[in-house]
N, C-alpha and C positions, 0 to 999 in steps of 0.2 A: 504494500500500500504506500502510495506517495502522499506528500503533504496535502495537496489539493483534494485528493480522495478522502483523506482523514477529515478535512474541514467539511466536506459534503456529508460525511457520516455524522459529525457533530450537529450540523443543521437539521438532519433527519431526527436525531435523538432528542433535540430540543424543540421539536415540533415547529421547525422553520424559524425559531428565534435566533437572531443574529448575535454574534459576539460583539462586545464593545471594542473600541479601538485598543484599549490596554489589554483586554483579554486576547485579542487577536495577536498582538505583539508577543505576549507571554506564550501563547500556544505555538506560534511559528518558531520562536527562539528556543523553546523547550524541545521542540521536535528536532532541532539541530544540536541538542545537548548542551545548550548554553546555561550558565548559572544566572541567578538573579543579579549578581554583581555585574556580570558581563552585559546583561540586558540594560541595567541602569546606566552603565558607561556609554553604551551604544545609542540609547534613546533619551538620555537625560532625565531619568526617573530615579527616585530614592529606592535603593534595593529593598529596604524594609517594606515600602509601599507595594512594590511589585510582588514581594513574597506574600503579603496579606491578600492582594488581589488574586494571586495564583491559587492560594488556599481556597478562596471563594469559587474560583473556576473549577478546580478539581472536585469540590463538593457538589457543584452544580452538575457536573458530568457524572458523578457517582450516583446521584439521584436519577438522572436520565437513563443510565445504563443498567441500573439495578445491581451494581457491584462497586467495590471501592476503587476509586481512580486516584492515582498519584502522579507527580511529576515524572517518576521513574517508569511506571507501568502503563501510562495512558496510550502509547502507540499499540501495545499488545492488546489492551482491553478494547480499544476501538476496532481493531482488526477482527477480534473474536465477536464483538457486538455486531459487526456488519455481516459476518458469516452466519450468526444466529438468526438475524433478521431475514436473510436470504433463505435459510433453511426453513424457517417458520412459514414464510410466504409459499415456498414450494410445497411444504407439507399441507398447508391450508388448501392449496389447489388440488393436491392429491386426495385429501379427505373429502372435498366437495365432489370430486369425480367418483370416489368410492361410494359416497352416499347416494349419488344419482344412479350408479349401477345397481346398488343393493335395492333401491327403491323400485327399479324396473324389474328386478328378479325376485325379490323376497317380499311377500306380504307381511306387513307389520301387525303386531297384535294391537287390538284396541287399547286406547289409553284411558278408558272409562274407569269407574270406581271399582270394577271387579278385578282390576290388576293390582297386585301387591308386591311391595319391595321391602326387604328388611336388610339393612346394611350392617347390623350388628356393630362390631368394633373395627370396621374397615377404616384404613388410614386415609388421610387427605392426599390427593395426588395431583393438585393443581400445577405443581412444578415438574411434572413427569417429563423426562428427556428420552428421546430416541425410542428404540424398540418397535419401529414401524413394521419391520419385516416380521417380527415375532407376533405382533398384534394381528397382522394380516393373515398369518398362518392359522392362528387360533380361531379367528373369526370365520375363516373358510371351513375349518373342521366343524365348528358348531352350527353354522348357518347353512352350509351347502352340503357337507358330508353327513350332517346330523350325528356327529359322534356322541356316544353315550357317556364316555369317560375320557377326559383329557388331563394329563398330568404335566405340570410345569416343574421340571426337575433341575436342580442346580445347587451348588455349594452356598453356604451362608453369605449373605451380603450382595447377592447378584440382582436383587430386586424382584424376586418372585411374587412377593405380596403386592407390591405396587402394580406389577403387570396384571395380576388377577383382578385387582380393583378397576384398573383402567379398562380391561377387557369387559368386565361386567357393565361398566358405564356405557360402553359403546354398543353393546348388543342387547341391553335391557329391554328395549321396545319390541324385541322379537320373542319375548317370553311373557307368559301370564303371571308367573311367580318367579321372583329372584330373591335368594337368601344367601348371605355371606356370613360365614362363621370361622373363627379361629379355634384350632385345636391345641393351642400353645399350652393350656393348662390340663390337657389330656382328660376331657370329660368322659365318663363311662358311656358306652354305646347307648344304653337305655335313656340316659339323660339327653344325649344329642338327638336320638330318634324322637323323643317326646317334643323337643323344641321344633324339629322339622315338621312333624305331623300336626302339631298345634297351629303352625303357620300355614300349612297347606290344606288343612281341613276345610271343606266347603261350609260346614256349620260349626261355628265355635262352641256351641252348646251341646254338640253331639258327644256321646260317650266314646272315649278314646281307649285303645288297648293298653294294657299294662305290662304284658310279657314281651321279651325281646323278639320272639318269633312272630307274634301277632303284630308288633309294631313294624317289623320289616315288611310284612305282607301289606299292612295299611299304607306304608310309604310307597311301595311299588304301585298300588292302586292309584295313589295320588299322582304319581309320575306319569301314569297312563292317561288319567283323566284330564290333566292340564299340561301345557308345555312349560316346564319348570327349569330354572337354572340354579343349581346348588354349587356353592364355592366353599371348599374346606381348606383352610390355610394351615401351614405348619403340621402336616400329616406325620412328619418324622417324630413328633412328640409321643406318638403311640408306640414307638419301637424301643426295644431294650438296648441301652448303651452297653458297650463292651462285647456285643454279640455280632454275628454276621448280619449284614443289612437285611431289613425286612422281618426280623424276629420281634414279634409283638411282646409287649409287656404282659405280665400275668394278669388275666382278667380282661384283656383287650382283644382277644382273638376274634371276637364277633365282628370287628371291623372288616376282617377278611371276607366274611359273608356279605357284608354291605357292598363292598366293591364288586364281588362276584356277581351278585344279583343285578346291580346297576349296569355292569359291563356286559353281561350276557342276556339280560331280560329284554322283553319286548315292551317298549314305552317310547314316548316322544320327547323325553327330557334329557338334560345333560348335567353331568357332575364334573367340576373342575377341581383338581387337587393341586396344591403346591407342596413340595417336599424336598428335603436335602437327600433323601434316600428313596430309591424306587421300591414300591411294594411288590412282593413276589407275584401277586395276582395280576398286577398291571404288566409285569414282564411276561407272564404267560399269555395274556390276551392281546397285547399290542401288535400292531402290524400296519403297513402302509395302506392296505385295503380293508382294514378292520375298523370297527366302531370304537376302538380303544387306541389312543395315540399318546405319544410322549414327546414333549418339547424340551430338549436339553438346552438350558439357558446359559450361554457363555457370557464373557465380559462385554462391556460396552465397546462399540467401535471407536476408533481413535477420535473422530470428529465429535461424537456425542460426549465422550469422556472429557475432551478439551472444553466443551461448553459447560460441563459440570464444574471443572476447576475454575473457569472464568466466573461462574456464579458465586464461587467461594472467595473471589477476590485475589487469586494468586497471580503472580507475574513471572514471566519467563519466556525464553525463546521457544519456537516451535519444536526444536530438537529436545529441549529440556522437558517440555510438556509430554512429548512422545516417550522419553525415557521414564518419566514418572508413571505414566499410564501403563507402560509395559512391565514395570516393576511389580504392579499389582494385578496384571492380566486383565485390566479394565474392570475390576470388581468395584461397583459403585460405592458400596458402603465403606470398603477399605480406603478408597480415594477420598471420600468425604471426611473420614476420621483423620487421615493423613493431612488433608488440606487444613483442617482446624489446627493441627499441631504445627504445620508450616507457618500459619498466621501467628500462632502464639510464640513460637521459638525462633522463627527466621524472618519475621516481618513480612511474610507473604512471598518471599523470594524462593523460587523453586531451585535455583542454582545453589544457594546456600545450603538448602536441605540435601541436595544430591551429593554435595561435597562430604557430608558426614558418612556416607556409605552405610547407612543404617535404615532399613525399611520395615523391620518387624519390631515394634515397640508399642507400649501403651494399649490403646483400644484395638489395634490390629492384632497384637499378640492374643488378646482375649478372644477375638473373632476366630482366629486359627485354633486356639485351645479348645473352644467349644466343639469344633468338629473332630479334632484329634481325640478328645476324651471319649468319643462314641465308638472308636475303633476297637476291634478285638486285638488280642496280643499278636497274632500272626499278621494282621493288617498293619499294625504299628511297625513291625519289623520290616515288612515290605516297603512301606513308605520311607523308612530309614535308609534302606539300601538303594532305593531309587534316588533319594537325595544325595547320597554319597557318590553314586555313579555319574550324576549330573546329566550325562547324555542318555538318550533312550536306550532301554535294555530289553532283551528278550526274556521270556519266561524261563528258558533254560539257564540264562545267565543269573537270574534271580535265584533259581534253585541251587546253583553252585555257590552263591554268596551265603545263603542261609545255613545256620548251624544252631541246633542239630538238624539233620536231614529232614526235609518236609516232602512227603509223597506228592507227586504231580497232581493227583486228584484234589487234595486239600489246597495246594497252591493255586490251582485254577479257580477253585471256589472263592478263595480270598481275593484274588485279582478281580474276579467278576464283581464281588461285593464292593471293592474300592471303586470300580468303574460305575456301579450303580449309585455310589455316594458322590460322584462327579469329582473325585480326588485325583484320578489318573485319566489319561487319554491315550488312545492308540495312534501310533504313527507308522509310517512305512518301514521304520527300522526297529520298532519295539514299543515299549511302554515308557511313559514319562509322567511326571507330576503335572497336574493341571494348574498349580500355583505359580 
């Protein structure tokens, strides 16, 4: 971006409000890296006066751009602001086109009083960034493929919860009933089923079943009677830590039957799960041409991650932003935690933070520890050896590293379990950590 382009961006950000003469001088001179003393000498102003006016200018731009602007970072912030505005305009056009296409293809459910929505503890997602491809995929599965069960799978911090809420907001008018619930506190199945059937019951005064079997049958009848969207967040809370992935906690095995019935039953509704671990029922039923699908949620693309860092008020070159994003594999929560630390410890300067060569600390360590604590002993050993090898390794190489000897059957089960936890990924040369 050149100076005149930057001034045009400022005009746009300020709703066509023009800079004053002094502001214009400060902006142009600061663009060239001049100090307030140099500006004062060149234009005959008191440097202290220019510094005060400069502070007002950066504050004005901070309010307009929605992030902290300083004399040091303003070229970077304006460039990222321009990219964001362009991306939002393009996305608005795409959303309008999608809406027109859906309107022509898919009949929408009536919005009269018979339609019900219960958002429960769903988070606020007004500042949602990116994930256009993932949203389009999920919407296609629900609205055109009529998938009965869709799972958003990914490691902690990838934004699964936010994506599920955004998805529900965008498709809600295609369903007669929408209910969003978090399983973070691991409610017993009968408690969850009672919540669901009370919400879905056509007559709130009707007698509701009390046994788990009867409740499951009632729920399936409700899913057949109306087009419903159920979203269950944090499904991994139902699994036993320290065991192979998909091992339910004692007393929670009934949830397996819930997924089995919804995934295989005949009905017109959809269930969306978010989870750090893939349920075994989902693994057994999923397929490209099946009504059960899995979306593996990776990190944010570079452009969207850069927009996130801009919103947090960080400053740095494009190369520094790329390096920071790659350090955390685009994990949105890890980037947000780190951005806060960069603001607190490094004055918002990415280069200062990168010089410390320390990426795992404070909240990021806690985020990683939460996931590591759920691994079995063998899974922990495998992650340890993958980290030591640094490069991708084959299963045979892992078996040679492990001591005492681990039979190939057990090793393959543990590797698959790690893959279902989104902690490792397959490459052409072998296995490597997803972090």
